[in-house]
C-alpha positions as CSV (number, residue, x, y, z in Angstrom):
1,M,-15.0,188.6,33.4
2,T,-17.1,188.7,36.3
3,Y,-16.3,191.9,38.8
4,K,-15.1,189.7,41.4
5,D,-12.6,187.9,39.1
6,Y,-11.5,191.9,37.8
7,I,-10.6,192.4,41.9
8,Q,-8.9,189.7,42.4
9,Q,-6.7,190.0,39.6
10,L,-6.6,194.1,40.5
11,E,-5.2,192.9,44.2
12,K,-2.6,190.8,42.6
13,Q,-1.2,193.2,40.3
14,T,-1.7,196.0,42.7
15,S,-0.2,193.6,45.4
16,A,3.2,193.8,44.3
17,I,4.0,197.8,43.7
18,S,5.0,200.0,46.8
19,Y,2.8,202.4,48.1
20,E,4.6,204.9,47.2
21,K,4.5,204.0,43.1
22,G,1.4,203.3,43.9
23,L,0.2,206.6,45.9
24,A,1.5,208.2,42.3
25,M,-0.5,206.1,40.1
26,V,-3.4,207.3,41.3
27,I,-2.0,210.9,42.2
28,Q,-2.0,210.9,38.1
29,L,-5.0,208.9,37.5
30,C,-6.7,211.6,39.7
31,R,-5.1,214.4,37.5
32,K,-6.1,213.3,34.0
33,L,-9.7,212.5,35.1
34,L,-10.3,215.7,36.9
35,P,-11.0,217.4,33.8
36,D,-13.5,215.3,33.1
37,Y,-15.2,215.3,36.7
38,Q,-15.2,219.3,36.4
39,A,-17.0,219.4,32.9
40,F,-19.8,216.6,34.3
41,S,-20.0,218.5,37.4
42,A,-20.6,221.6,35.4
43,T,-22.9,219.9,32.7
44,H,-24.9,218.5,35.1
45,G,-25.3,220.4,38.4
46,W,-23.5,217.2,40.1
47,G,-20.8,216.6,42.4
48,D,-18.5,218.5,43.7
49,P,-15.0,219.0,41.7
50,R,-13.2,220.6,44.6
51,V,-13.2,218.0,46.7
52,L,-10.8,216.2,44.0
53,E,-9.2,219.2,43.6
54,E,-7.7,219.9,47.1
55,A,-7.4,216.0,47.8
56,L,-4.6,215.9,45.2
57,Q,-3.1,219.3,46.7
58,C,-3.1,217.9,50.0
59,C,-1.1,214.6,48.1
60,E,1.0,216.4,46.6
């Protein structure tokens, strides 16, 4: 599967999801990824996890 095929499949699958369910899914995904991003940022001195933290606070 090429990247273009993947994007087309993803768009087809996610277009059937309501805005509210899509937002809830993205918030949950960001919550799960936040600890990894915090660890990455601390280890490599790159990135700013506060941006993701603040975005989550705005969405909740």
